[in-house]
C-alpha positions as a Markdown table, in Angstrom:
| # | Residue | x | y | z |
|---|---|---|---|---|
| 1 | Met | -43.5 | -3.7 | -43.6 |
| 2 | Ser | -46.7 | -1.7 | -43.0 |
| 3 | Gly | -47.9 | -2.0 | -39.4 |
| 4 | Thr | -44.5 | -3.2 | -38.1 |
| 5 | Leu | -42.9 | -1.0 | -35.4 |
| 6 | Ile | -39.5 | 0.4 | -36.6 |
| 7 | Arg | -37.2 | 1.1 | -33.7 |
| 8 | Ile | -34.7 | 4.0 | -34.4 |
| 9 | Gly | -31.5 | 4.9 | -32.6 |
| 10 | Ile | -29.7 | 8.3 | -33.4 |
| 11 | Phe | -26.1 | 9.0 | -32.6 |
| 12 | Tyr | -24.6 | 12.5 | -33.0 |
| 13 | Asp | -21.0 | 13.4 | -33.5 |
| 14 | Gly | -21.3 | 16.7 | -31.7 |
| 15 | Asn | -18.4 | 18.4 | -33.3 |
| 16 | Tyr | -19.7 | 17.7 | -36.8 |
| 17 | Leu | -23.2 | 19.0 | -35.8 |
| 18 | Tyr | -21.5 | 22.1 | -34.3 |
| 19 | His | -19.8 | 23.0 | -37.6 |
| 20 | Val | -23.0 | 22.2 | -39.7 |
| 21 | Ser | -25.3 | 24.3 | -37.5 |
| 22 | Asn | -22.8 | 27.2 | -37.5 |
| 23 | Tyr | -22.8 | 27.2 | -41.3 |
| 24 | Tyr | -26.6 | 27.5 | -41.4 |
| 25 | Val | -26.7 | 30.3 | -38.9 |
| 26 | Phe | -23.8 | 32.5 | -40.2 |
| 27 | His | -23.2 | 31.6 | -43.9 |
| 28 | His | -26.3 | 30.0 | -45.5 |
| 29 | Arg | -29.1 | 32.1 | -46.9 |
| 30 | Tyr | -31.5 | 30.9 | -44.2 |
| 31 | His | -29.4 | 32.3 | -41.3 |
| 32 | Glu | -31.2 | 30.0 | -38.9 |
| 33 | Arg | -30.1 | 27.3 | -36.5 |
| 34 | Leu | -30.7 | 23.6 | -37.0 |
| 35 | Ser | -33.5 | 22.2 | -34.8 |
| 36 | Ile | -32.9 | 19.0 | -32.9 |
| 37 | Ser | -36.7 | 18.3 | -32.8 |
| 38 | Gly | -36.9 | 19.1 | -36.5 |
| 39 | Leu | -34.1 | 16.6 | -37.3 |
| 40 | His | -35.8 | 13.9 | -35.3 |
| 41 | Glu | -39.1 | 14.5 | -37.1 |
| 42 | Tyr | -37.3 | 14.4 | -40.4 |
| 43 | Val | -35.6 | 11.1 | -39.5 |
| 44 | Arg | -39.0 | 9.6 | -38.7 |
| 45 | Glu | -40.4 | 10.8 | -42.0 |
| 46 | Ala | -37.4 | 9.6 | -44.0 |
| 47 | Val | -37.3 | 6.2 | -42.4 |
| 48 | Ser | -41.1 | 5.7 | -43.0 |
| 49 | Arg | -40.6 | 6.5 | -46.6 |
| 50 | Leu | -37.6 | 4.2 | -47.0 |
| 51 | Glu | -39.0 | 1.4 | -44.9 |
| 52 | Lys | -42.4 | 1.8 | -46.7 |
| 53 | Thr | -44.5 | 2.2 | -43.6 |
| 54 | Gly | -46.4 | 4.9 | -41.8 |
| 55 | Val | -44.6 | 7.6 | -39.8 |
| 56 | Glu | -46.6 | 6.5 | -36.7 |
| 57 | Tyr | -44.8 | 3.2 | -36.8 |
| 58 | Cys | -41.3 | 4.8 | -36.8 |
| 59 | Arg | -40.3 | 5.5 | -33.2 |
| 60 | Ile | -37.0 | 7.0 | -32.0 |
| 61 | Val | -36.2 | 4.9 | -28.9 |
| 62 | Asp | -32.8 | 6.4 | -28.3 |
| 63 | Ala | -30.8 | 9.5 | -29.2 |
| 64 | Gln | -27.2 | 10.1 | -28.0 |
| 65 | Tyr | -24.8 | 13.0 | -28.4 |
| 66 | Phe | -21.0 | 12.9 | -28.1 |
| 67 | Arg | -18.6 | 15.8 | -27.8 |
| 68 | Gly | -15.4 | 17.0 | -26.2 |
| 69 | Arg | -15.6 | 19.4 | -23.3 |
| 70 | Tyr | -13.1 | 21.8 | -21.7 |
| 71 | Pro | -12.7 | 21.8 | -17.9 |
| 72 | Thr | -15.1 | 23.9 | -16.0 |
| 73 | Ala | -12.4 | 26.4 | -14.9 |
| 74 | Ile | -11.6 | 27.2 | -18.6 |
| 75 | Ser | -15.3 | 27.4 | -19.6 |
| 76 | Glu | -16.0 | 29.8 | -16.8 |
| 77 | Gln | -12.9 | 31.9 | -17.6 |
| 78 | Lys | -13.9 | 32.1 | -21.3 |
| 79 | Gly | -17.6 | 32.7 | -20.6 |
| 80 | Trp | -19.0 | 29.6 | -22.2 |
| 81 | Ile | -20.9 | 28.1 | -19.2 |
| 82 | Arg | -24.3 | 29.7 | -19.9 |
| 83 | Gly | -24.3 | 28.8 | -23.6 |
| 84 | Glu | -23.3 | 25.2 | -23.0 |
| 85 | Arg | -26.0 | 24.8 | -20.4 |
| 86 | Ile | -28.7 | 26.2 | -22.7 |
| 87 | Phe | -27.7 | 23.9 | -25.5 |
| 88 | Glu | -27.6 | 20.9 | -23.1 |
| 89 | Asp | -31.2 | 21.9 | -22.0 |
| 90 | Val | -32.2 | 21.7 | -25.7 |
| 91 | Leu | -30.7 | 18.2 | -26.0 |
| 92 | Met | -32.3 | 17.1 | -22.7 |
| 93 | Tyr | -35.8 | 18.4 | -23.6 |
| 94 | Asn | -35.6 | 16.5 | -26.9 |
| 95 | Gly | -34.7 | 13.2 | -25.1 |
| 96 | Val | -31.0 | 13.2 | -26.2 |
| 97 | Thr | -28.5 | 11.6 | -23.8 |
| 98 | Thr | -25.2 | 13.5 | -23.6 |
| 99 | His | -21.7 | 12.1 | -23.4 |
| 100 | Phe | -18.8 | 14.5 | -22.9 |
| 101 | Trp | -15.1 | 13.6 | -23.3 |
| 102 | Pro | -12.3 | 15.8 | -21.9 |
| 103 | Val | -10.5 | 18.1 | -24.3 |
| 104 | Ala | -6.8 | 17.7 | -24.0 |
| 105 | Asp | -4.3 | 20.1 | -25.7 |
| 106 | Gly | -7.2 | 21.7 | -27.6 |
| 107 | Thr | -8.3 | 18.5 | -29.3 |
| 108 | Glu | -11.0 | 16.0 | -28.7 |
| 109 | Lys | -9.8 | 12.5 | -27.8 |
| 110 | Ser | -11.6 | 9.1 | -28.4 |
| 111 | Ile | -14.9 | 10.6 | -29.5 |
| 112 | Glu | -15.2 | 8.3 | -32.5 |
| 113 | Val | -14.3 | 5.3 | -30.4 |
| 114 | Ala | -16.7 | 6.2 | -27.6 |
| 115 | Leu | -19.6 | 6.8 | -30.0 |
| 116 | Ser | -18.9 | 3.6 | -31.9 |
| 117 | Leu | -18.8 | 1.4 | -28.8 |
| 118 | Glu | -22.0 | 2.9 | -27.4 |
| 119 | Ala | -23.8 | 2.5 | -30.8 |
| 120 | Leu | -22.8 | -1.1 | -31.1 |
| 121 | Glu | -23.7 | -2.0 | -27.5 |
| 122 | Met | -27.0 | -0.1 | -27.6 |
| 123 | Thr | -27.9 | -1.7 | -31.0 |
| 124 | Arg | -27.4 | -5.1 | -29.5 |
| 125 | Leu | -29.3 | -4.2 | -26.3 |
| 126 | Lys | -32.3 | -2.4 | -27.8 |
| 127 | Gln | -32.3 | -4.1 | -31.2 |
| 128 | Tyr | -32.7 | -1.0 | -33.4 |
| 129 | Asp | -34.1 | -1.6 | -36.8 |
| 130 | Val | -32.5 | 1.6 | -38.1 |
| 131 | Cys | -29.4 | 3.3 | -36.6 |
| 132 | Val | -29.0 | 6.9 | -37.7 |
| 133 | Leu | -25.5 | 8.4 | -37.6 |
| 134 | Val | -25.1 | 12.2 | -37.8 |
| 135 | Ala | -21.4 | 12.3 | -38.7 |
| 136 | Gly | -19.0 | 12.7 | -41.6 |
| 137 | Asp | -15.8 | 10.9 | -40.7 |
| 138 | Ser | -14.6 | 7.8 | -42.5 |
| 139 | Asp | -13.5 | 6.4 | -39.1 |
| 140 | Tyr | -17.2 | 5.5 | -38.6 |
| 141 | Thr | -17.2 | 3.1 | -41.6 |
| 142 | Pro | -16.3 | 0.0 | -39.6 |
| 143 | Leu | -19.2 | 0.8 | -37.2 |
| 144 | Val | -21.6 | 1.0 | -40.2 |
| 145 | Gln | -20.4 | -2.3 | -41.6 |
| 146 | Lys | -20.6 | -4.0 | -38.2 |
| 147 | Leu | -24.1 | -2.7 | -37.4 |
| 148 | Gln | -25.4 | -3.8 | -40.8 |
| 149 | Ser | -23.9 | -7.3 | -40.4 |
| 150 | Leu | -26.1 | -7.6 | -37.3 |
| 151 | Gly | -29.2 | -6.9 | -39.4 |
| 152 | Thr | -29.6 | -3.2 | -38.5 |
| 153 | Arg | -30.0 | -0.7 | -41.4 |
| 154 | Val | -27.8 | 2.3 | -41.0 |
| 155 | Met | -28.8 | 5.8 | -42.2 |
| 156 | Val | -26.0 | 8.4 | -42.4 |
| 157 | Leu | -27.0 | 12.1 | -42.4 |
| 158 | Gly | -24.1 | 14.0 | -44.0 |
| 159 | Trp | -23.4 | 17.5 | -45.2 |
| 160 | Glu | -21.3 | 18.9 | -48.0 |
| 161 | Phe | -20.7 | 22.7 | -48.2 |
| 162 | Glu | -18.0 | 25.4 | -48.4 |
| 163 | Phe | -18.0 | 29.1 | -47.7 |
| 164 | Val | -15.6 | 32.0 | -47.4 |
| 165 | Asn | -15.7 | 33.8 | -44.0 |
| 166 | Asp | -15.4 | 37.6 | -43.4 |
| 167 | Arg | -11.6 | 37.3 | -43.3 |
| 168 | Gly | -11.5 | 35.7 | -46.8 |
| 169 | Thr | -10.6 | 32.2 | -45.5 |
| 170 | Arg | -12.2 | 29.3 | -47.3 |
| 171 | His | -13.8 | 26.6 | -45.1 |
| 172 | Glu | -15.1 | 23.2 | -46.2 |
| 173 | Thr | -17.1 | 20.5 | -44.5 |
| 174 | His | -17.6 | 17.1 | -46.1 |
| 175 | Val | -18.9 | 13.7 | -45.4 |
| 176 | Ser | -16.8 | 10.7 | -46.3 |
| 177 | Lys | -17.8 | 9.0 | -49.5 |
| 178 | Lys | -16.7 | 5.7 | -48.1 |
| 179 | Leu | -18.9 | 6.2 | -45.1 |
| 180 | Met | -21.9 | 7.1 | -47.3 |
| 181 | Ser | -21.4 | 4.3 | -49.7 |
| 182 | Asn | -21.4 | 1.7 | -46.9 |
| 183 | Ala | -24.7 | 2.9 | -45.4 |
| 184 | Ile | -27.9 | 1.4 | -46.7 |
| 185 | Tyr | -29.6 | 4.8 | -46.3 |
| 186 | Pro | -27.2 | 7.6 | -47.2 |
| 187 | Val | -28.8 | 11.0 | -47.0 |
| 188 | Leu | -26.9 | 14.1 | -48.2 |
| 189 | Met | -28.7 | 16.7 | -45.9 |
| 190 | Ser | -27.2 | 19.7 | -47.6 |
| 191 | Glu | -29.1 | 18.8 | -50.8 |
| 192 | Val | -32.3 | 18.0 | -48.8 |
| 193 | Ile | -32.1 | 21.4 | -47.1 |
| 194 | Asp | -31.3 | 23.3 | -50.3 |
| 195 | Ser | -34.5 | 21.9 | -51.9 |
| 196 | Asp | -36.3 | 24.3 | -49.6 |
| 197 | Lys | -38.9 | 21.7 | -48.7 |
| 198 | Tyr | -37.7 | 21.7 | -45.1 |
| 199 | Gly | -36.7 | 25.3 | -44.7 |
| 200 | Pro | -37.9 | 27.9 | -42.0 |
| 201 | Gly | -41.7 | 28.0 | -41.9 |
| 202 | Ala | -42.2 | 24.7 | -43.7 |
| 203 | Pro | -44.7 | 22.3 | -42.2 |
| 204 | Leu | -41.8 | 20.1 | -41.3 |
| 205 | Ser | -38.9 | 22.5 | -40.7 |
| 206 | Leu | -35.3 | 21.5 | -39.9 |
| 207 | Phe | -34.7 | 24.9 | -38.3 |
| 208 | Val | -35.4 | 26.3 | -34.9 |
| 209 | Ser | -38.9 | 27.7 | -34.4 |
| 210 | Arg | -39.1 | 31.2 | -32.9 |
| 211 | Ala | -42.3 | 30.1 | -31.1 |
| 212 | Pro | -41.9 | 30.3 | -27.3 |
| 213 | Glu | -43.0 | 26.7 | -26.8 |
| 214 | Thr | -39.8 | 25.4 | -28.4 |
| 215 | Tyr | -37.9 | 25.1 | -25.1 |
| 216 | Gly | -34.4 | 26.6 | -25.1 |
| 217 | Glu | -33.6 | 26.3 | -28.8 |
| 218 | Glu | -34.3 | 29.9 | -29.7 |
| 219 | Asp | -31.9 | 31.0 | -26.9 |
| 220 | Ser | -29.0 | 28.7 | -27.7 |
| 221 | Thr | -26.9 | 31.2 | -29.6 |
| 222 | Asp | -24.1 | 31.5 | -27.0 |
| 223 | Phe | -23.1 | 27.8 | -27.5 |
| 224 | Trp | -21.7 | 28.4 | -31.0 |
| 225 | Ser | -18.5 | 30.1 | -32.0 |
| 226 | Glu | -20.1 | 32.9 | -33.9 |
| 227 | Asp | -23.3 | 34.8 | -33.2 |
| 228 | Glu | -26.0 | 36.3 | -35.3 |
| 229 | Asp | -25.7 | 40.0 | -36.1 |
| 230 | Glu | -28.3 | 41.4 | -33.7 |
| 231 | Gly | -27.7 | 45.1 | -34.7 |
| 232 | Asp | -25.1 | 45.8 | -32.0 |
| 233 | Gly | -22.7 | 47.0 | -34.7 |
| 234 | Glu | -24.9 | 49.4 | -36.6 |
| 235 | His | -23.2 | 52.6 | -37.6 |
| 236 | Arg | -23.3 | 55.5 | -35.2 |
| 237 | Asp | -21.7 | 59.0 | -35.4 |
| 238 | Ile | -18.2 | 58.8 | -33.9 |
| 239 | Ser | -18.7 | 62.1 | -32.3 |
| 240 | Ser | -21.5 | 60.6 | -30.1 |
| 241 | Val | -19.0 | 58.1 | -28.6 |
| 242 | Glu | -16.8 | 59.1 | -25.7 |
| 243 | Ile | -13.3 | 57.8 | -26.2 |
| 244 | Gly | -10.4 | 58.3 | -23.9 |
| 245 | Glu | -6.8 | 59.3 | -24.7 |
| 246 | Gly | -5.0 | 56.7 | -26.7 |
| 247 | Glu | -8.2 | 54.7 | -27.4 |
| 248 | Asn | -9.3 | 53.5 | -30.9 |
| 249 | Leu | -12.7 | 52.6 | -32.3 |
| 250 | Gly | -13.4 | 49.3 | -34.1 |
| 251 | Lys | -15.8 | 46.5 | -34.6 |
| 252 | Ile | -15.5 | 42.8 | -33.8 |
| 253 | Val | -15.1 | 40.8 | -37.1 |
| 254 | Leu | -14.1 | 37.4 | -35.7 |
| 255 | Leu | -14.9 | 35.4 | -32.5 |
| 256 | Asn | -13.3 | 32.1 | -31.6 |
| 257 | Pro | -14.8 | 29.8 | -28.9 |
| 258 | Gln | -11.3 | 29.5 | -27.3 |
| 259 | Gly | -11.6 | 33.1 | -26.2 |
| 260 | Trp | -9.9 | 35.2 | -28.8 |
| 261 | Gly | -10.9 | 37.2 | -31.9 |
| 262 | Phe | -10.1 | 40.1 | -34.2 |
| 263 | Ile | -11.2 | 43.8 | -34.3 |
| 264 | Ala | -11.3 | 45.8 | -37.5 |
| 265 | Pro | -10.1 | 49.4 | -36.8 |
| 266 | Glu | -12.6 | 52.1 | -37.9 |
| 267 | Asn | -9.8 | 54.2 | -39.2 |
| 268 | Gly | -8.7 | 51.4 | -41.5 |
| 269 | Gly | -5.6 | 49.2 | -41.3 |
| 270 | Val | -5.0 | 45.6 | -40.5 |
| 271 | Asp | -7.4 | 43.7 | -38.1 |
| 272 | Ile | -6.0 | 43.5 | -34.6 |
| 273 | Phe | -6.0 | 40.5 | -32.4 |
| 274 | Phe | -7.6 | 40.4 | -28.9 |
| 275 | Cys | -7.9 | 38.0 | -26.0 |
| 276 | Tyr | -10.7 | 37.6 | -23.5 |
| 277 | Ala | -8.3 | 38.6 | -20.7 |
| 278 | Asp | -8.2 | 42.2 | -22.0 |
| 279 | Leu | -12.0 | 42.8 | -21.8 |
| 280 | Ile | -13.4 | 45.4 | -19.4 |
| 281 | Asp | -16.8 | 45.0 | -17.8 |
| 282 | Val | -18.0 | 42.4 | -20.3 |
| 283 | Thr | -17.5 | 38.7 | -20.6 |
| 284 | Phe | -16.5 | 36.9 | -23.9 |
| 285 | Asp | -19.8 | 35.2 | -24.2 |
| 286 | Lys | -21.6 | 38.6 | -24.5 |
| 287 | Leu | -19.6 | 39.7 | -27.5 |
| 288 | Arg | -21.2 | 39.7 | -30.9 |
| 289 | His | -20.1 | 39.9 | -34.5 |
| 290 | Asn | -20.0 | 43.6 | -35.6 |
| 291 | Leu | -20.2 | 44.8 | -32.0 |
| 292 | Arg | -18.5 | 48.3 | -31.7 |
| 293 | Val | -15.7 | 48.6 | -29.2 |
| 294 | Cys | -13.0 | 50.9 | -27.9 |
| 295 | Tyr | -9.5 | 49.6 | -27.3 |
| 296 | Val | -5.9 | 50.6 | -26.7 |
| 297 | Glu | -3.3 | 49.2 | -29.1 |
| 298 | Gly | -0.5 | 47.3 | -27.4 |
| 299 | Gln | 2.2 | 44.8 | -28.3 |
| 300 | Asn | 3.0 | 41.2 | -27.3 |
| 301 | Glu | 5.6 | 38.8 | -28.6 |
| 302 | Lys | 3.6 | 38.2 | -31.8 |
| 303 | Gly | 2.9 | 41.8 | -32.7 |
| 304 | Ala | 0.0 | 44.2 | -32.2 |
| 305 | Ile | -2.8 | 43.3 | -29.8 |
| 306 | Ala | -5.9 | 45.2 | -28.5 |
| 307 | Arg | -5.9 | 46.0 | -24.8 |
| 308 | Gln | -8.4 | 47.5 | -22.4 |
| 309 | Ile | -11.4 | 46.6 | -24.6 |
| 310 | Arg | -14.8 | 48.0 | -23.8 |
| 311 | Val | -18.1 | 48.0 | -25.5 |
| 312 | Val | -19.4 | 51.4 | -26.8 |
């Protein structure tokens, strides 16, 4: 196929990408965020190798991203607006079209259907030679089968990993074996990355560059559910911190994007739950893992809860 233009379309399941990128930031040895531009360059390289042609003939003509989104009022209340906008800037400056579906009752609705319909329609319209699916759900298998029946080769980028978080809870992320087996070009990205060929600093890196010319990507931390330890929680002498009557000292050990988390008391004991509504002079999006805080212990219908939380 040398000399023949290969037209590539990429479709992202945003929730899957969200969990994958969080893993590499907070739990993988790299502690770096996946780069959208790096993923696109990798796709071009991989397609050129598999299609036996030059990279210059492999062109991404379309890239689309699908994810659920909370209403503006909730995002503002929970301090997510800035982080969401920064990540949307990253997508925009990398030529990715965004599609957002309303989140109802805390769950995404119809994302797989919306992505599948758009991928099928755009493949017919733009006649992709290769359609790349960044997803892991078996629900996409019929889409893969249909696209390939139309003569389009499908590449699936999937990840397999597991980790134990700071609270001792095991988390696993997988890609459907059925989905991978149906794709002409299945790529297990977790193995690709662990080969270290595409790690931070590599000529073709799959991780965010710290260089200032990479628009927005190095500032996109706030979008994700956890944040890098930036030193806010380093140990300081308790005697140097002014605490009021009835206040306790602790550090944040868990943050959830829905606006709640847990604080580990410095005097020992069980981690205590907190909610964004009990923060004083700080918004939830400014909190960081290991950040040191003062709080007053209170009670609600489920037990102990931190109240009047302030950063020290």
